[in-house]
C-alpha positions as CSV (number, residue, x, y, z in Angstrom):
1,M,0.0,0.0,0.0
2,P,1.4,3.4,-0.9
3,R,2.7,5.4,2.1
4,L,0.2,8.2,1.6
5,D,-2.8,5.9,1.8
6,R,-1.5,4.3,5.0
7,T,-1.1,7.7,6.6
8,A,-4.6,8.7,5.7
9,L,-6.1,5.5,7.1
10,L,-4.1,5.8,10.4
11,L,-5.4,9.4,10.9
12,A,-8.9,8.3,10.3
13,G,-8.6,5.6,12.9
14,L,-7.1,7.9,15.5
15,W,-9.9,10.4,14.8
16,G,-12.6,7.9,15.7
17,L,-10.9,6.7,18.8
18,T,-10.4,10.1,20.5
19,G,-14.1,11.2,20.0
20,C,-13.1,14.7,18.8
21,T,-15.8,17.2,17.9
22,D,-15.9,19.5,14.9
23,H,-16.1,23.3,15.2
24,F,-20.0,23.1,15.4
25,G,-19.8,21.0,18.6
26,H,-20.9,17.8,16.9
27,N,-19.2,14.5,17.8
28,S,-17.6,13.1,14.7
29,A,-17.8,9.5,16.1
30,G,-21.6,9.8,16.8
31,S,-21.3,10.0,20.6
32,S,-23.9,12.1,22.6
33,S,-23.2,15.8,23.0
34,P,-22.4,17.2,26.5
35,P,-25.2,19.3,28.3
36,A,-25.7,22.7,26.8
37,T,-24.9,25.8,28.9
38,T,-27.2,28.8,28.7
39,V,-25.3,32.0,28.3
40,A,-27.1,35.0,30.0
41,D,-27.6,38.2,28.2
42,H,-26.4,40.9,30.6
43,N,-29.5,43.0,29.8
44,Q,-32.0,40.1,30.5
45,P,-32.7,38.0,33.6
46,L,-31.0,34.6,33.7
47,V,-33.6,31.9,32.9
48,Q,-32.6,28.2,33.3
49,S,-34.5,25.4,31.6
50,N,-36.0,22.8,33.9
51,G,-35.9,20.1,31.3
52,T,-39.7,19.9,30.9
53,G,-40.0,22.6,28.2
54,D,-41.0,25.2,30.8
55,S,-38.5,28.0,31.0
56,G,-39.3,28.8,34.6
57,S,-41.7,31.0,36.5
58,N,-43.1,34.2,34.9
59,P,-41.1,37.3,36.0
60,A,-44.3,39.3,36.0
61,E,-45.9,36.8,38.5
62,N,-42.9,37.0,40.7
63,S,-42.9,40.8,40.7
64,Q,-46.6,40.8,41.8
65,A,-45.9,38.3,44.6
66,S,-43.0,40.3,45.9
67,G,-44.6,43.7,45.5
68,T,-42.2,44.9,42.9
69,S,-42.3,45.6,39.2
70,A,-39.9,45.5,36.3
71,S,-39.4,49.3,36.8
72,G,-39.0,49.2,40.6
73,P,-41.0,48.8,43.8
74,T,-44.7,49.5,43.8
75,A,-47.0,50.9,46.5
76,G,-49.0,47.7,46.8
77,P,-51.4,45.5,44.9
78,A,-53.0,47.0,41.9
79,P,-56.7,48.2,42.4
80,S,-59.3,45.7,41.4
81,E,-62.0,46.4,38.8
82,S,-64.6,46.9,41.5
83,D,-62.4,49.5,43.2
84,L,-62.0,51.4,39.9
85,A,-65.8,51.2,39.3
86,D,-66.7,52.6,42.7
87,P,-65.6,56.3,43.1
88,A,-65.7,55.8,46.9
89,N,-62.9,53.3,46.6
90,S,-60.7,55.3,44.3
91,P,-57.3,56.5,45.5
92,G,-57.6,59.7,47.4
93,S,-61.3,59.2,48.3
94,R,-60.7,57.5,51.6
95,G,-59.5,60.6,53.5
96,E,-55.7,60.2,53.1
97,S,-55.2,63.0,50.5
98,T,-57.7,65.3,52.3
99,A,-55.6,65.4,55.4
100,V,-52.5,66.2,53.4
101,T,-54.3,69.0,51.5
102,Q,-55.7,70.4,54.7
103,S,-52.4,70.6,56.5
104,S,-50.6,71.9,53.5
105,A,-53.1,74.6,52.8
106,E,-53.1,75.7,56.4
107,A,-49.3,75.8,56.3
108,E,-49.7,78.3,53.5
109,G,-51.7,80.6,55.6
110,Y,-55.3,79.7,54.7
111,A,-57.7,79.7,57.6
112,P,-59.5,76.4,58.4
113,G,-62.6,76.0,56.3
114,T,-61.4,78.4,53.5
115,I,-59.0,76.1,51.7
116,P,-59.2,76.4,47.9
117,G,-61.0,73.5,46.4
118,A,-62.3,72.3,49.8
119,A,-66.0,71.8,50.4
120,A,-67.7,75.0,51.8
121,V,-68.7,75.0,55.5
122,P,-72.5,74.4,55.5
123,P,-74.7,77.1,57.1
124,A,-76.3,76.5,60.5
125,E,-79.7,74.8,60.2
126,L,-82.3,77.5,60.0
127,P,-85.0,76.9,62.6
128,A,-88.6,77.6,61.5
129,T,-89.4,79.1,65.0
130,R,-87.3,80.4,67.9
131,T,-88.4,81.1,71.5
132,F,-87.1,84.1,73.4
133,R,-87.5,84.3,77.1
134,P,-89.1,87.5,78.6
135,E,-87.2,89.0,81.5
136,G,-87.7,91.6,84.2
137,A,-90.5,94.0,84.9
138,E,-90.5,95.1,81.3
139,Q,-90.9,91.5,80.1
140,A,-88.3,92.3,77.4
141,L,-87.3,89.4,75.2
142,R,-83.8,88.2,75.9
143,I,-81.9,88.1,72.6
144,T,-78.2,87.7,71.8
145,Y,-75.9,88.8,68.9
146,D,-75.9,85.2,67.8
147,D,-79.6,85.5,67.0
148,L,-78.8,88.3,64.6
149,D,-75.8,86.8,62.9
150,L,-76.7,86.8,59.2
151,L,-73.5,85.0,58.3
152,K,-74.5,82.1,60.5
153,W,-78.1,81.9,59.4
154,L,-78.0,83.1,55.8
155,Q,-74.3,82.7,54.8
156,M,-74.6,86.4,53.8
157,D,-71.3,88.2,53.5
158,P,-71.4,91.1,52.7
159,V,-74.9,92.0,53.8
160,T,-77.0,93.3,50.9
161,P,-80.2,95.5,50.9
162,D,-82.4,92.5,50.2
163,C,-81.3,90.8,53.5
164,V,-84.7,91.6,55.3
165,E,-86.7,89.5,52.8
166,K,-84.3,86.6,53.3
167,M,-84.4,86.7,57.1
168,P,-86.3,83.9,58.9
169,G,-89.7,84.9,60.0
170,W,-88.8,84.8,63.7
171,M,-86.0,87.4,63.1
172,R,-88.3,89.8,61.2
173,E,-90.9,89.4,64.0
174,L,-88.5,91.0,66.5
175,N,-89.1,94.3,64.7
176,G,-91.0,96.6,67.1
177,K,-90.7,94.2,70.1
178,K,-89.1,95.2,73.4
179,V,-85.8,93.3,73.7
180,R,-83.0,92.9,76.2
181,L,-79.4,92.6,74.8
182,R,-76.0,92.4,76.5
183,G,-72.9,93.9,75.0
184,F,-70.3,96.6,75.1
185,M,-70.2,100.3,74.3
186,K,-68.0,101.1,71.3
187,P,-65.5,104.0,72.0
188,H,-67.3,107.3,71.6
189,E,-66.1,110.6,70.2
190,I,-67.1,112.3,73.5
191,S,-66.8,110.7,77.0
192,T,-69.8,112.2,78.9
193,G,-73.4,113.4,78.4
194,F,-74.4,111.7,75.1
195,R,-77.6,110.0,74.2
196,R,-76.6,107.8,71.3
197,F,-73.9,105.2,70.9
198,V,-73.0,102.1,69.1
199,F,-73.5,98.8,70.9
200,V,-71.3,95.9,70.0
201,K,-71.0,92.2,70.8
202,D,-67.4,92.2,72.2
203,T,-64.2,94.1,72.5
204,G,-62.5,92.4,69.6
205,L,-60.8,94.3,66.9
206,C,-63.7,93.4,64.5
207,C,-66.0,95.6,66.5
208,F,-63.6,98.3,67.9
209,G,-61.7,98.8,64.7
210,P,-62.8,101.0,61.9
211,A,-65.0,98.3,60.4
212,G,-67.1,95.4,61.7
213,K,-69.9,93.1,60.7
214,I,-73.0,95.3,60.3
215,Y,-75.2,92.9,62.4
216,D,-72.7,93.2,65.3
217,L,-73.1,97.0,65.4
218,I,-76.4,98.3,66.8
219,E,-77.3,101.9,67.1
220,V,-78.8,102.7,70.5
221,T,-80.8,105.8,71.3
222,L,-81.6,106.3,75.0
223,Q,-85.0,107.5,76.3
224,K,-85.7,111.2,76.1
225,G,-84.2,113.2,78.8
226,T,-81.5,110.6,79.7
227,T,-77.8,110.5,78.8
228,T,-74.8,108.3,79.6
229,D,-71.1,108.5,80.0
230,Y,-68.7,106.2,78.2
231,I,-68.6,102.8,79.8
232,E,-65.2,101.3,79.1
233,L,-64.7,97.6,78.5
234,T,-67.5,96.6,80.8
235,P,-70.5,94.5,79.6
236,F,-74.1,95.8,80.3
237,D,-77.7,95.3,79.2
238,V,-79.7,97.5,77.0
239,I,-83.5,97.3,77.1
240,G,-85.5,99.0,74.4
241,T,-87.5,98.7,71.2
242,F,-85.8,96.7,68.5
243,R,-85.9,98.0,65.0
244,I,-84.8,96.6,61.6
245,K,-84.0,99.5,59.4
246,I,-81.9,99.3,56.3
247,K,-79.6,102.1,55.3
248,A,-77.4,101.6,52.3
249,L,-75.2,103.8,50.1
250,D,-76.9,104.8,46.8
251,D,-73.9,104.2,44.6
252,T,-72.5,100.9,46.0
253,Q,-75.6,99.6,47.8
254,E,-73.3,98.9,50.8
255,V,-75.4,98.5,54.0
256,Y,-74.1,100.8,56.7
257,E,-76.9,100.4,59.2
258,L,-79.2,97.5,59.9
259,F,-80.4,97.1,63.5
260,Q,-81.4,99.8,66.1
261,I,-82.7,99.8,69.7
262,D,-84.8,102.9,70.4
263,D,-86.3,104.4,73.6
264,A,-83.6,102.5,75.5
265,K,-82.2,102.3,79.0
266,I,-79.0,100.9,80.4
267,V,-79.0,98.2,83.0
268,R,-75.6,97.7,84.7
269,K,-75.1,94.6,86.7
């Protein structure tokens, strides 16, 4: 046999005995290939085959179970369809966001109950009737400034000339009745011997300053032949005839006088 043929035959035999593989990874002698190794993409999670055709658990399912998502942690389980259908169960409707809005708005200087976007404070329930207790020898009806508060009863601010027709019947019926009211004398331009003064509910700045709520400022006229001196920062009663009398500016319709007590006397106690 020529030397070239013997060399080729010898190489073929050695190739089969050693079980060498070609550059594709196939065994030239027909033996089984070694287990494959999965190479992970550095931008994708490593998934290992379990040999059953299933490539492992679903990453989305795992993220729901652990409370995380592919983009990061979540605030909790996603809302159900029933939650989304019911506005009462929607996010921010259970009171959490309201508390934050309230505290934030108050921190910005808004007074409680005046926060932009917040629900308006409802007016006091307007009673159909109201009972006033008669007192003393005059049997004057005891009233308070709270009974005359148009902001409380009508949510009226500022007061407009049509306020009388909007007043409850029991307030209008006080007109012409003898009443008894407790309050303070507003500082007067003179200190002695005057017959008229402004009677106010308290000594707060709202009444003693240049302006005040018109229903908290009552003009009192004493009985003929009587005068008074200035009574400083001391509460007292005024007994007299209650009047509802609107006075408003012609150009702006601003009400500058609403309630009066005429033929009055002062009771200090």
